[in-house]
N, C-alpha and C positions, 0 to 999 in steps of 0.2 A: 604479540597477538598474531595468530595464524590468519592468513588471508586466502580466500579461494574465490575465483571468478568463474562463473558459468555463463556461457552464451547460449541463447535459445532462439531458434528461428520459428519454432512451432508454437510459440506462446509461452508465457511465463508460468503457467499454471503448475506444472509438475516441479519446476525449479523452485517456485515460491511455496510449494506445498509444505515445506518445513514449518510454516506458520499456520497451516490449516490442519483441521482434524482429518480431512480426507483430501486426496488428490482429485481435482475435478478436471474436466476437459478444458482445453484452451478456449473452446467456443464460449464457455460460460464466463471466462475472464474478459474476452475481447468482444463478444457479441458476434463473432465471425461464425460461419457455418462449416468451416473446414476442420478436418481432423488434425491433431498435432503432427502427424506424419506427412501430411500433404505439403507440397512446396508452397511457400507464402506467395500471395498475389503480388504482382509487380508493384502495385501502389501501397502495399502494406509496409509499415515502418519496421526497421530493424529493432530487435528487442535484445537488450543485454540484462542479465541478472547477475549482480555481484554480491557475494556474501563475505563479510569480514568477521572473523572470530569463529570459534567453534559453535555450531548450532546448539542451542539449549532448549530444554522443554519450557514452554510458556504456560502461564496460568491459562486454563481453558477459555475463560471469558476474554482475556487479553488476546489470545491467539485468534479467536473468532472475530473480534472487533477489528483487529489489525488486518486480517484477511479481507474483511468487508471494505475497510478503508482503501486498501490496495486495489481491490476490484473496482471500486468507484473511480479512483484516480486513473486507473488504466482505461476504463470505459470512456471517461472524459477525454483522455488523450487520443483514443482511437476515433471517437465520434466528432470531436470539435477542433482538435489542435492542428490537423493536417501536418502532423509531425513526420519526419523522416527517420527519427531515432527516438526510442523510449528506453530509459534505463531504470531498473529497479535495484535499489541498494538495501541490503539488510545488514544491520550491525548488531552483533551479539557482544555486548561489552558488560563487564561486571557492574558498572554503574548505571547503564541504561540499555534499553532495546530501542533501536531506531530503524524505521522503515522510510525510505525515500523513493518517490517516483518522479522522474524528470523527463521532460520531452523538449525537443527543439522546435516546437510548433509555433503557431501564431500568437500564443499568449491569451490571457483572459482579460477582457475589458475591465478597466479599473472600477467602473460602476458596478459590475457584477461582483467583483471582489468585496466591495463595501456594502452593497445592498443586494441580496439574492432576489432575483425577479420572482414574481408570483408564480407558483406552480413548479418552481425549480428548487429541489431540496438537496442536491448533491453536496455542495460545500458545507451547507448548514448541517446536513446529516453526518458528514465526516467529522465536523467539529463536535457534535453531540456524542458520537461514538468515542472520540478521543477523551472527552471529559468523563464519560462513564467509567473508563478504565484508569483514570487519574493521570492521563497523558496530556500532551500538548500537540496541537496541530498547527503547523505554520505553512502558509501558502505564499509563494513568491511568483510573480509573473510580470513580464514586460512584453509590450507589443513587438511582435516578430522575433522574440528571443526565447520563447517557450515558457514553460511553467514547471515549478517544483513544489511538490506536496510532501511535507515531512511530518511523520508521527514520531514523537519521542516519549518514552515511558520509563520512569525510574526503574532500575533493576530490582529494587526491593518489592516492587509491585509486579512487574512483568514476569519474574522468574519464581514467584511464590506459588507453588503447585501443591500445597498441603491438601491432601485428599479429605473431603468432607468438612473442611473448615472454611469459614468466610475470611476474606482478606479485606481489611479496611482500605479504602482508597481516598484520594485527596478530595473527591467531590462529596464525601460523606455517605456514599452508597456502599453497598457490600457486593463483593464478587463471591460467587459460590462455586 
């Protein structure tokens, strides 16, 4: 399997754009107002994007939902984690597509992981998006050791890009 690592200081948007239908500015990924070409602020975390395997075309719905899950995980890391480093890993494997966002921040309170507070839909929304595309979302976190959000989707679903046909998925819904 071919491996490629890309490091990005201006935000992961264009590096992760392989899974998006369009390349958006780093500001929409991170909530920051700086342009990708601007120097990162002194308190901004370092961002690494690692891609393993040859990039493959994803089913459009899978691509869009994976992009949204990655965006939410990145926003959470920037807003809440106080991380020094954030890593986005994308794996294109024959058997599965995997997207992982890790940070070295303060972690997520165990109560929040078990029961989403009223008015907060981030983790719940990411889980729903994963289910829609027949994937699985796993979240690991430990106090002062960071958080890892991982989306895994079977390759038979993730890479099915038949034009104009629906793709049956595990949740019983249809991708178009």
